[in-house]
KESE-730964 format. One line per 5 residues: number of its first residue (from 1); for each residue x, y, z of C-alpha. Coordinates in steps of 0.25 Angstrom, whole numbers, plus 5000, padded with zeros to 4 digits. Each point is the difference from the previous one (the first is absolute). Last residue first. Example, Ala and Ser with C-alpha at 12.3 -4.5 7.8 and 13.67 -1.06 7.14 Angstrom:
// residues 2
2	5055:4996:5029 | 4994:4986:5002
This chain:
// residues 597
597	5640:5207:4876 | 5001:5000:4985 | 5011:5007:4993 | 4999:5015:4997 | 4996:5005:4986
592	4991:5012:5004 | 5009:5008:5007 | 4995:5014:4995 | 5011:5009:4994 | 5005:5013:5005
587	4995:4997:5014 | 4996:5012:5008 | 4985:4999:4996 | 4999:4985:5004 | 5005:5004:5014
582	4990:5011:5001 | 4989:4990:4995 | 5004:4990:5011 | 4999:5011:5011 | 4987:5005:4995
577	4994:4986:5000 | 5004:4996:5014 | 4996:5014:5005 | 4986:4999:4994 | 4998:4987:5007
572	4998:4987:4993 | 4990:4989:5003 | 5001:4986:4993 | 5003:4994:4987 | 5008:5009:4990
567	4993:5004:4987 | 5000:5015:5003 | 5014:4999:5006 | 5005:4993:4987 | 4993:5010:4991
562	5006:5012:5007 | 4991:5010:5007 | 4997:5013:4993 | 5005:5014:5003 | 5014:4998:5006
557	5005:4993:4987 | 4990:5003:4989 | 5008:5011:4995 | 4997:4997:4985 | 5015:4997:4997
552	5003:4993:5013 | 4988:4990:5000 | 5002:4999:4985 | 5014:4995:5001 | 4995:4991:5011
547	4990:4994:4991 | 5009:4998:4988 | 5010:4993:5009 | 4991:4992:5009 | 4999:4986:4992
542	4991:4991:5008 | 5002:4987:5006 | 5014:5003:5005 | 4995:5013:5005 | 4990:4994:5009
537	5011:4990:5004 | 5008:5012:5006 | 4988:5007:5006 | 4996:4987:5007 | 4988:4993:4994
532	4989:4994:5009 | 4989:5004:4991 | 4985:4999:5000 | 4994:5003:4987 | 4997:5013:4994
527	5015:5002:4996 | 4998:4990:4988 | 5011:4989:5001 | 5010:4998:4989 | 5008:4989:4993
522	5014:4998:4996 | 5001:4986:5005 | 5009:5002:5012 | 4992:5013:5004 | 4987:4993:4998
517	5004:4988:5009 | 5005:5010:5011 | 4987:5007:5000 | 4992:4987:5001 | 5010:4995:5012
512	4997:5013:5007 | 4985:4999:4999 | 5002:4985:5004 | 5006:5005:5013 | 4990:5011:5003
507	4988:4990:4998 | 5006:4989:5009 | 4991:4988:4998 | 4997:4989:5011 | 4989:4990:4996
502	4985:5001:5002 | 4997:4994:4986 | 4995:5013:4994 | 5012:5007:5006 | 5010:4990:4994
497	4993:5001:4986 | 5002:5014:5000 | 4989:5010:5001 | 4997:5007:4987 | 5006:5009:4989
492	5012:4996:4992 | 5000:5007:4987 | 5011:4995:4990 | 5001:5012:4991 | 5008:4996:4988
487	5011:5006:4992 | 5002:5001:4985 | 5013:5008:4996 | 4998:5012:4991 | 5007:5006:4988
482	5007:4989:4993 | 4988:4991:5003 | 4997:4990:5011 | 4989:4990:5001 | 5008:4987:4999
477	5015:5003:5002 | 5008:5006:4989 | 5013:5000:5009 | 5006:5013:4994 | 4988:5008:5004
472	5002:4998:5015 | 5013:5007:4999 | 4999:5005:5015 | 4987:4996:5006 | 4988:5009:4998
467	4998:5013:5008 | 4993:5005:5012 | 5004:5013:5007 | 5003:5007:4987 | 5012:4998:4991
462	5000:5010:4989 | 4998:4999:4985 | 4990:4989:5003 | 5000:4984:4998 | 4986:4997:5004
457	4994:4991:5010 | 4989:4992:4994 | 4988:4994:5008 | 4995:4986:5002 | 4989:4997:5010
452	5000:4988:5009 | 4991:4999:5012 | 5002:4989:5011 | 4989:4993:5006 | 5005:4995:5009
447	5011:5003:5011 | 5010:4989:5003 | 5010:5010:5007 | 5014:4994:4999 | 4999:4988:4991
442	4989:5005:4992 | 5005:5014:4998 | 5014:4994:4996 | 4994:4991:4990 | 4992:5011:4994
437	5012:5009:4999 | 5009:4989:4994 | 4989:4998:4989 | 4998:5016:4998 | 5015:5001:4998
432	5000:5001:4984 | 4989:5011:5001 | 5009:5009:5008 | 4995:5003:5014 | 4990:5009:5007
427	4996:4994:5013 | 4987:5007:5005 | 4997:4997:5015 | 4989:5000:5009 | 5002:4988:5010
422	4993:4998:5013 | 5004:4995:5014 | 5010:5010:5005 | 4996:5012:4993 | 4985:4996:5002
417	5002:5000:5015 | 5008:5013:5000 | 4988:5007:4993 | 4991:4993:5010 | 5008:5004:5012
412	5001:5015:4995 | 4984:5000:4999 | 4994:4999:4987 | 4986:5007:4997 | 5007:5011:4992
407	5007:4989:4992 | 4987:4994:4995 | 4994:5014:4998 | 5012:5003:4990 | 4999:4987:4994
402	4985:5002:4996 | 4992:4987:5002 | 4997:4995:4986 | 4989:4997:5000 | 4986:5006:5005
397	4993:4995:4987 | 5004:4985:5005 | 4991:5001:5011 | 4987:4992:4997 | 5005:4993:4987
392	5014:4999:5004 | 4997:4996:5014 | 4991:4988:4996 | 5009:4995:4989 | 5012:4999:5009
387	5013:5008:4996 | 4999:5010:5013 | 4999:4988:5009 | 5015:5001:5005 | 4998:5016:5000
382	5014:5006:5002 | 5008:4987:4997 | 4992:4997:4988 | 5000:5015:4995 | 5015:4998:4999
377	4997:4992:4987 | 5003:5011:4990 | 4993:5012:5007 | 4987:4991:4999 | 4992:5011:4994
372	5012:5007:4993 | 5006:4988:4993 | 4992:5001:4987 | 5002:5015:4998 | 5005:5001:4986
367	4991:4988:4996 | 4988:5007:5005 | 5004:5012:4992 | 5002:4992:4987 | 4987:4992:5001
362	5004:4985:5001 | 4999:4990:4988 | 5002:4986:5003 | 5010:4989:4996 | 5002:4986:5006
357	5012:4990:5003 | 4996:4989:5009 | 4988:5000:5009 | 5007:4994:5013 | 5013:5009:5000
352	4992:5010:4993 | 4992:5002:5012 | 5011:5008:5006 | 4997:5012:4991 | 4987:5002:5007
347	5007:4999:5014 | 5010:5011:4996 | 4988:5008:4995 | 4991:5000:5012 | 4987:4993:4996
342	4990:5010:4995 | 4990:5006:5010 | 5005:5014:4999 | 5000:5001:4985 | 5013:5004:4994
337	5002:4986:4994 | 4991:5003:4988 | 5003:4986:4993 | 4996:4999:4986 | 5001:4986:4994
332	5001:5000:4984 | 4991:4990:4993 | 4993:5010:4991 | 5008:5013:4998 | 4998:5010:5011
327	5015:5001:5004 | 5004:5002:4985 | 4990:5012:4998 | 5004:5006:5014 | 5014:5000:4995
322	5011:4992:5005 | 5013:5003:5008 | 5009:4989:5002 | 5003:4992:5013 | 5009:4989:5005
317	4998:4993:5013 | 5009:4989:5005 | 4994:4991:5011 | 5009:4992:5010 | 5002:4987:5007
312	5012:4992:5005 | 5005:5008:5012 | 4986:5005:5002 | 4991:5011:4995 | 5010:5008:4991
307	4993:5011:4993 | 5005:5006:4987 | 4997:5013:4993 | 5000:5005:4985 | 4994:5011:4993
302	5001:5005:4985 | 5005:4986:4996 | 5013:4999:4992 | 5001:4991:4988 | 4992:5009:4990
297	5005:5012:5007 | 5014:4997:4996 | 5009:5008:5009 | 5005:4988:5008 | 5005:4992:4987
292	5011:4993:5008 | 4997:4986:4994 | 4996:4995:5013 | 4988:5009:5000 | 4997:5007:5013
287	4986:5001:5004 | 4994:4986:5005 | 5014:4994:4998 | 5005:5007:5012 | 4989:4995:5009
282	5002:4986:4994 | 5014:5001:5004 | 4997:5004:5014 | 4990:4988:5002 | 5011:4991:4995
277	5010:5005:5010 | 4990:4999:5011 | 4996:4986:4997 | 4989:4995:4991 | 4986:5005:4997
272	4995:5011:4991 | 4986:5005:4998 | 4997:5010:4989 | 4990:5011:5001 | 4998:5009:4988
267	4994:5014:5001 | 4994:5007:4989 | 4999:5014:5006 | 4989:5009:4996 | 4996:5014:4996
262	5012:5003:4992 | 5013:5007:5003 | 5008:5012:4994 | 5012:5004:5009 | 5003:5012:5009
257	5013:5004:5005 | 5001:5009:5013 | 5002:5014:5002 | 5002:5003:5015 | 4996:5010:5010
252	5004:5007:5013 | 5011:4991:5005 | 5007:5006:5012 | 5015:4999:5000 | 5012:4990:5000
247	4995:4992:5012 | 4987:4996:4994 | 5002:4985:5002 | 5012:5000:4991 | 4996:4987:4992
242	4998:5008:4987 | 5005:5015:5002 | 5014:4998:4995 | 4997:4998:4985 | 4992:5013:4999
237	5010:5007:5010 | 5011:4997:4990 | 4992:5005:4989 | 4998:5014:5006 | 5006:5007:4988
232	4991:4993:4990 | 5001:4987:4994 | 4993:4990:5009 | 4990:5010:5005 | 5000:5009:5013
227	4991:5011:5002 | 5004:5010:5011 | 4994:5007:5011 | 5010:5008:5008 | 4999:5001:5015
222	5014:4997:5004 | 4996:4986:5004 | 4995:4997:4987 | 4985:4999:4996 | 4999:4990:4988
217	4992:4999:4988 | 5003:4987:4993 | 5000:4996:4985 | 4998:4988:4991 | 4998:4989:5010
212	4998:4986:4995 | 5013:4995:5006 | 4995:5004:5014 | 4989:4990:4999 | 5010:4989:4998
207	5003:4994:4986 | 4992:5002:4987 | 4999:4987:4994 | 5003:4990:5011 | 4993:5010:5009
202	4986:4997:4994 | 4996:4991:5011 | 5002:5012:5010 | 5011:5006:5008 | 5002:5012:5009
197	5012:5003:5010 | 5003:5012:5007 | 5001:5015:4997 | 4992:4998:4987 | 4990:4990:5006
192	4998:5008:5012 | 4998:5013:4993 | 4990:4993:4990 | 4992:4994:5011 | 4996:4986:5004
187	4986:4999:5006 | 4994:4992:4989 | 5009:4989:5000 | 5005:4994:4987 | 5010:5011:4996
182	4999:5005:4986 | 5011:4999:4990 | 4998:5006:4986 | 4990:5009:5006 | 4987:4998:4993
177	4992:5004:4988 | 4987:4995:4994 | 4993:5013:5004 | 4992:4992:5010 | 5013:4995:5005
172	5006:5014:5003 | 4991:5006:5011 | 4997:4988:5009 | 5014:4995:4998 | 5005:5013:5005
167	4992:5000:5013 | 5001:4985:5003 | 5015:5002:4998 | 5002:5011:5010 | 5002:5015:4998
162	5008:5005:5012 | 5012:5004:4992 | 4993:5010:4990 | 4997:4995:4986 | 5004:5003:4986
157	4996:4989:4991 | 5007:4998:4987 | 4997:4995:4986 | 5006:5013:4994 | 4987:5001:4991
152	4991:4993:5010 | 5004:5010:5011 | 4993:4997:5013 | 5001:5012:5009 | 5001:5004:5015
147	4995:4987:5007 | 4999:5005:5014 | 5005:4996:5013 | 5009:5011:5005 | 4992:5006:5010
142	5006:4991:5011 | 5014:5006:4998 | 5001:5006:5014 | 5015:5003:5003 | 5004:4996:5014
137	5013:5005:5007 | 5003:4990:5011 | 5007:4989:4993 | 5007:4991:5010 | 4987:4994:5007
132	4995:4999:4985 | 5009:4988:4998 | 4992:4990:5008 | 5004:4987:4995 | 4993:4986:4999
127	5000:4998:4985 | 4986:4997:4994 | 4999:5011:4989 | 4986:5003:4996 | 5000:5015:5006
122	4990:5005:5009 | 5007:4994:5012 | 5011:5011:4999 | 4991:5011:5002 | 4999:5010:4988
117	5007:5013:5003 | 5011:4998:4990 | 5014:5001:5006 | 5011:5010:5001 | 5012:4999:5010
112	5001:5008:5012 | 4994:5014:5003 | 5011:5006:5009 | 5012:5004:4991 | 4993:4997:4987
107	4990:5010:5002 | 4988:4996:4991 | 4991:5011:4995 | 5005:4998:4986 | 4994:4986:5000
102	4987:5006:5003 | 5000:5010:4989 | 5004:4989:4990 | 4989:4992:5005 | 4990:5011:4998
97	5005:5004:4986 | 4999:4985:4996 | 4985:5000:5005 | 4997:5013:4992 | 5007:4994:4987
92	4992:4987:5002 | 4987:5007:5002 | 5002:5007:4987 | 5003:4987:4993 | 4987:4994:5005
87	4993:5012:4995 | 5006:4999:4986 | 4998:4985:4999 | 4985:5002:5003 | 4994:4996:5013
82	4990:4988:5000 | 5011:4990:5002 | 5004:5007:5013 | 4986:4999:5006 | 5000:4985:4996
77	5013:4998:5006 | 4996:5007:5013 | 4988:4991:5001 | 5008:4988:4998 | 5009:5004:5011
72	4988:5001:5009 | 4995:4987:4996 | 5013:4993:5002 | 5001:5005:5015 | 4985:4997:5002
67	5003:4986:4996 | 5013:4999:5007 | 4992:5005:5013 | 4990:4988:4998 | 5011:4990:4997
62	5009:5004:5011 | 4990:5001:5011 | 4990:4988:5002 | 5007:4990:4990 | 5014:5004:5002
57	4999:5002:5015 | 4994:4986:5001 | 5010:4994:4990 | 5011:5004:5010 | 4996:4987:5008
52	5013:4993:4998 | 5009:5012:5000 | 4994:5007:5013 | 5000:4986:5006 | 5014:4997:4998
47	5004:5015:5004 | 4994:4997:5014 | 5010:4988:5002 | 4999:4985:4999 | 5012:4992:5003
42	5004:4994:4987 | 4994:4993:4988 | 5003:5010:4989 | 4989:5008:4994 | 4991:4999:4988
37	4996:4985:5003 | 4999:4991:4988 | 4988:4995:4993 | 4995:5013:4994 | 4988:4996:4992
32	4991:5009:5008 | 4986:4998:5003 | 5002:4991:5012 | 5008:5011:5007 | 4988:5009:4998
27	4992:4996:5013 | 5013:4997:5007 | 5004:5015:4998 | 4987:5005:5007 | 5004:4992:5013
22	5014:5005:4999 | 4996:5014:4999 | 4994:5000:5014 | 5012:5002:5007 | 5008:5008:4990
17	4989:5011:4999 | 5006:5010:5009 | 5014:4999:4993 | 4993:5003:4987 | 4992:5011:5005
12	5013:5007:5005 | 5007:4998:4987 | 4987:5006:4993 | 5000:5012:5009 | 5015:5003:4999
7	4999:5000:4984 | 4988:5008:5000 | 5006:5011:5009 | 5012:5000:4991 | 4991:5001:4988
2	4993:5012:5004 | 4990:5002:4989
């Protein structure tokens, strides 16, 4: 399928239907519970209509094409699953040879920087950048989407980088196994979670997705294929690859830690009320014992997350694995939330504010992907009536829209509109600063709901790009241990209150303020998000010493774009990037500790 032609055709159709879409929209507006406008009250432009009535394109094009897209991927996964481990390994070795050969054909003097052949809009990331304009030599990794081995003895899954979370949970959970950290959204890939940011409700025990990696198979710039572990000769590369955005080499496979799981998740929904500081404390108390016994499994749940629905209300959820026998005991409530007609999970959890505390049993795989169908709560903006019972029963099986197809149908004007009037940010902050962060987000952006998910940042023998606060272990704060500091992902995804009320909102300026807030509070921002960071401030947020050391040692400079330029907002020319790379290569040590602009 020619996705470029599809993208242009759908955008053209959108513009053609603007004039009659207002009539259709009025029919559905009464069915939506959104009481606030989705755009500022200003002089009407074409982009306002394109955004307001974007649901037409979503219903008639994005959802059907997404369904076909998902089905084609599923068929490929089924074919792969029917092959033997030996056959998949043989295919992997052949594909590795092809990629090594392709990289060897590159003429560094004229072919430009290396990039994968995957179009930029296919990835999950939402930042508005076009880095592939400066990366002309494409390497096709599209065949690297197989589960190579599930080793029950070593408790390790060996997978290729394009394996996604739906694929691997479909294979492992029926065996009562799971990745230690498995992303909630089906489309998240192993490569993206390793090179970027991956978190789940189990991260307060196991850390981020990259912390569960056992070994990495990487193609280096000089054509060598190496296996990096935490204690072999490539240990520096092993620790440098997380958060590097694929700028140190091409990931070919990964060995990931598995854990034993049971058939159900016993989930407790606990409503909390109070001011934001009190909500933050209730969240911390839900998984972090005040006596500091953070490694005691009887005191720490298997899964935890919090959702803040307003400045005074939230629901904290804690889960423990449960057997089928326990779940089916008389009096227990089983809720198979994976069915297409079920209420969206965040809205179901919100009922605890009226019902009070309650417990139910959810099939483990359904729970692992609980936010997929509604894309957390972004689905409410994409389809304002998508959560209504009539739509869920009739068309819920088409959900969710595939992010890649959504992005393919966006014009440049729509992308810029979302960046100016929408927030998709993850603020990773120390647990003891969650209350301050919630107050800041409310004051500056007023975005609700807010997702809270704890995770450890480990004290490692080297200093990677993200690291705990200096001497954190000396303070003995709630949730911390001597070997790891407890952080929290404060997920802010929705239209700000000012936009919903039709008031002015400067998205770019708020993004800069978010990033400065994180720098000042030893926080981190995943690079998938929109960023306004200058290079100086980028290296104030992240530590670049190990990364730059590996860039030189493994000859990535001049072959792969640096992580800053790949994350940088806006278009980049090859000349701009090459000149910056050359300047960096001439420095004896990278300037990563310069003061703020």
